[in-house]
Every structure is written in structure tokens, then in C-alpha cells.
C-alpha angles and dihedrals in degrees: 000000000000120000133206089267091060091050091049091049092049092048095043096238136108122271090251092053091048090050094050090048092053100041098038091230112131132007120306125157116252092242092053092044090054091048093052093047092050089051091049090050093049091050095043092236118177117194116237113241088203093057091046093051091057088063102034102030087233126119100192085224126123123195116219119195120196129169092224141359099201097078127084098236095053093043089053093050090051091050093053092045093050093047093053096044093051088051090051094048095250130131123231126222111193121207122186107204108180114198116267093004126137089230089062092059090046090052094055097038096048122007101039091038090066086069093213090153139086092215146349131235116192127186130210102356117170122236093243094045111129088209089075091069093046090052091049091050091057088075095222127124107275133190130179125212111207135031122017112270123195112256095003129106104243137183120199152104123280101253095187090058090045092054091051093046092054093049094045088052090061092040091054091054088055104261116145100166100069127155129195112226119198109049108160108265114239091246091059129079112261116269115205094200092057091045091052092049092049090048089053089050092051090047092055092043090052094048088051091054090248100111091120093059098045115122130191111198120191126237136140116248095263133106095238093050091043088053093049095046092047094049090053092047096046098041093087107066091193092063100028114127121229093222135034128199105204119207090224141002093260092059089043089054091047089051093053090050092048090049093051093051090050091050094249112146115228117239099000092064102015135025122204130192128177144164137245115060093247117190089247098049095092091046090059093039088238118176103226146161103245123220120169110223092180090056088046089056091050093048091046089057092049090052095045094049089053088054089049092050088055104270118155104289098198110135112271132177110223116195120223116211125254131177137185114248111193115208134158101293095084131058137139114295118273095252090056094050089048091054093049 
């Protein structure tokens, strides 16, 4: 493999000049810069980030911390982060820090403490998470993707507003018996995004004078658990709601599958609305509030790299876009259609 000395020899310049030409640090004439780059390309020279970091103090490496990788949202965020970092010439080190796991403690005590990163992106931290202070104490640029956290620059959607929007969509159609499916089960760690969506649901139901009929049904944010919880909820036709606000698209899709297997027509007998913009939402004609986690990952990288470059690092809340996409999983309730 060719080194910087080989490139300098091929271009007829000193090693220091070749280094300045390839890194852009220090003055080199455009003619010399072009000659050095041509030589580097011919020789297949790749600059060592380790060597560059000795000079600049930068590693060109970003740490990304996620609680899981086996869920659609987190996988999409990772995809967007990776795409943007590659484009910017940065490496990505991915850490999976599952809540309440021993690996999580090892991550913070050893791997992140080495500080071999220019910045840190974290996804879905909770406001009472002790890890927030530890990340602050590292003294590196730090950005959170998810719910707003005090004193931290964050990027994410307003989940309370989203919960309200989903519920108001069904209320506007004429539904009054509406259940929220996806409250965090007692056995699972708390999830602020789900709590905020359920709070938005309760607020909309209360404003409509329906607080007494509000129902919060537990389910984890997965398609299989959404299916199982929906099958249980819908099995008794005497207590079956006419509308379901699903905490995420995977629960919404699981609900549609459960309804079909129970012979319940969607949307004639049951309306389902969810949130995320999952790849399968259109396939199941699911009405959803679309967010774009891959785009959130890309935007988070842009904001973090601005911090690394010296931009104002005061904590800011950046809002990610979300929009209601109405498909064929929601309609007026059956009794309204019969009356018409």
C-alpha cells in the first residue's frame, strides 16, 4: 500500500507539501494540489485518519448509541446517520445500549470514556436517564434524537401533538368509542414517546367529552405484540371499539391483521390510525402520521457536524416534520354510514 512519501515522490514535492495538499490545511497552489491529488489517485493512496488525528486532534469518528437495532425506527435512523457520515468523510461506531443491561454500563464506563470520537449521537434517551449526565461530562459535542431533554440539543417530533392528531382524526370521522393500543406494559422500561402519544390521546378524548370511555391498552412496539394485543381487544364484540389509535405503525399493522383474521372489516367495522411512516404502511393501506427517521438521522448528523466545526452549542430543540397521510384504514363508523 502506498504511503504519503510515495505520493510526494510521484508528484515531485516534499511530504509536508503533499500532506497539506491532501488535507487542505495550509497553503498550496492549486496547480500543486491538483498534481498531488492525481498522484494519490494513481497510487491508490488513502489518508490515515489516525495520522491526521495526531495533527488535528480530530478522529473523524462519531459514536451512535441506540437502545435496539431490531426495530424499524432505530434501523432507519442508523441508515440515515450512516449515509450522511459516509458522505461527510466520517466513520461511525455503533453501540447498542439496551435499557438495564450490563453491556450498557460497560459502554459508558469503558468504550465511551476513551473519547475516541469527535461527537456523540444518542437515540431515545429518557429524561431521568443517568446516562445523560455522563454523556455531558465527556465534553464532546452531543445531540439527542427523540424526545426533548432539558439542557440537551434534541431533534424529534412532538409526540403529544401526534397523539392528539391521531385521535382527532377519528373523532372528526364520528368515532366516539376509541381505544389507545400500545401503552408501555408494566414489565417494560418507560418510554417517553409512548407516554406523550397516550397523553395526547387522553387530551383529545377529554376535550371531546369522552374521558370516561378512554382506554389505554398495553402492547410493546412490535408487530407480533400489536397483533396479539389487538386480537385480545377485538375478540369480544360487545366491548370492541370502533376506532384504534395505535402507538406505532407496527402495532397498527398488527391490528389490521388481527381484525382480518377475526372477520372484522377495516375500515367498515374498525378504523385504525397509527404513527411512523413504516415501509409496510402503504401495503396495508394504513392511515398514519408519517415521520421519516432516516431523514432525522441525516439531519442529526448535519447539526452535530456544525457543533464539531464550532457552531453555537447552546441547547436547542429542533422539530422534525410529521404529516397525516389518510389511507383506507379509517372511515366513519358503521352506524354513521348506515344512517347516511
